[in-house]
N, C-alpha and C positions, 0 to 999 in steps of 0.2 A: 504494500500500500504506500503510494506516494502521491503528492499533490502534482497535478498537471494543469498548468494554466493554458486556457484556450481562448480564442477570440470568437465571440458569438455574433454572427450576422443573422439576426432574426427577421423573418419575413414581416414586412410592414414597418419595421423599425428603421429610423434614420441614424441611429447611434450604434456603433460597434462597441461591444462590451467585453471586458476582460473578465473571465469566469474561471475560478479555481475549482477543479473537480478532482476526485480521487481516481487513481488509475484502475481501481476495482469497480468503479461505477459502470452500470449498464448504460446503454445509449438512452433508454427511457429516463434514467436518473440524470444523465447529462442534459437531456432536453428539459426536464423539470427545473434544473438549476439555471439554465439559460432563460427559461420562461419567467422565472422569479424576477429577473432584472428588466424584462420587457413587457410582458402581458399585464394588463391593468395599469400600466404606466404610459406607454406610447403606442401599445398594440392592444386592440380590442380582444377580449377573450372570445374563443370559439369553442365552447364546451362540447359541441358535437363532433369535433375534429381531434385527430391525434397529431402530435408534433413528432416529425421524423427528422433525422439528422443525416447530412452527407458532407463530403468534402466540398470546399468552394469550387463551383463550376462543374461538379460531377453530376451525372445523371442518376446513378444508383444510390439508394439510401443504405446506411449501415443497418444490419439486423438490430431490432430493438433490444434483444437480450444479450447482444455482444458487449463485452467489457472494453472500454475505451483503451485500456492498456494493452490489449491483445490485437489492436487494429493498426498499429504503427503510426498513430496520431502523434505528431511532434509537439513539444511545448511551443506555445504561441501560434499554432496553426489555426487558420480561420475555418470555422465550420458553419454551414448553413442550417438553419432551423426552419422547417417548412410545415405548415398546417396541411394535413391530408385527411381524406375520408377514413373513418375507422375500418379496420380490416374485417 
């Protein structure tokens, strides 16, 4: 377990956020940490949606249950947080 700083580029937010997550966090936990800094502040809540995570400019999302420390995400890497329909 170690802290991993990432940059959150949250859909609909005009501010990039520095978010510290744990290397053992799942991508759902990472999404929740990023949402804490954006949703309800500058981004409207979308309770009927799921927040998915991907690398900046990537097409594919990370698996929701994957641990961020196992995905090769580097410190200070920018990740995109996108609202999607629930699976």
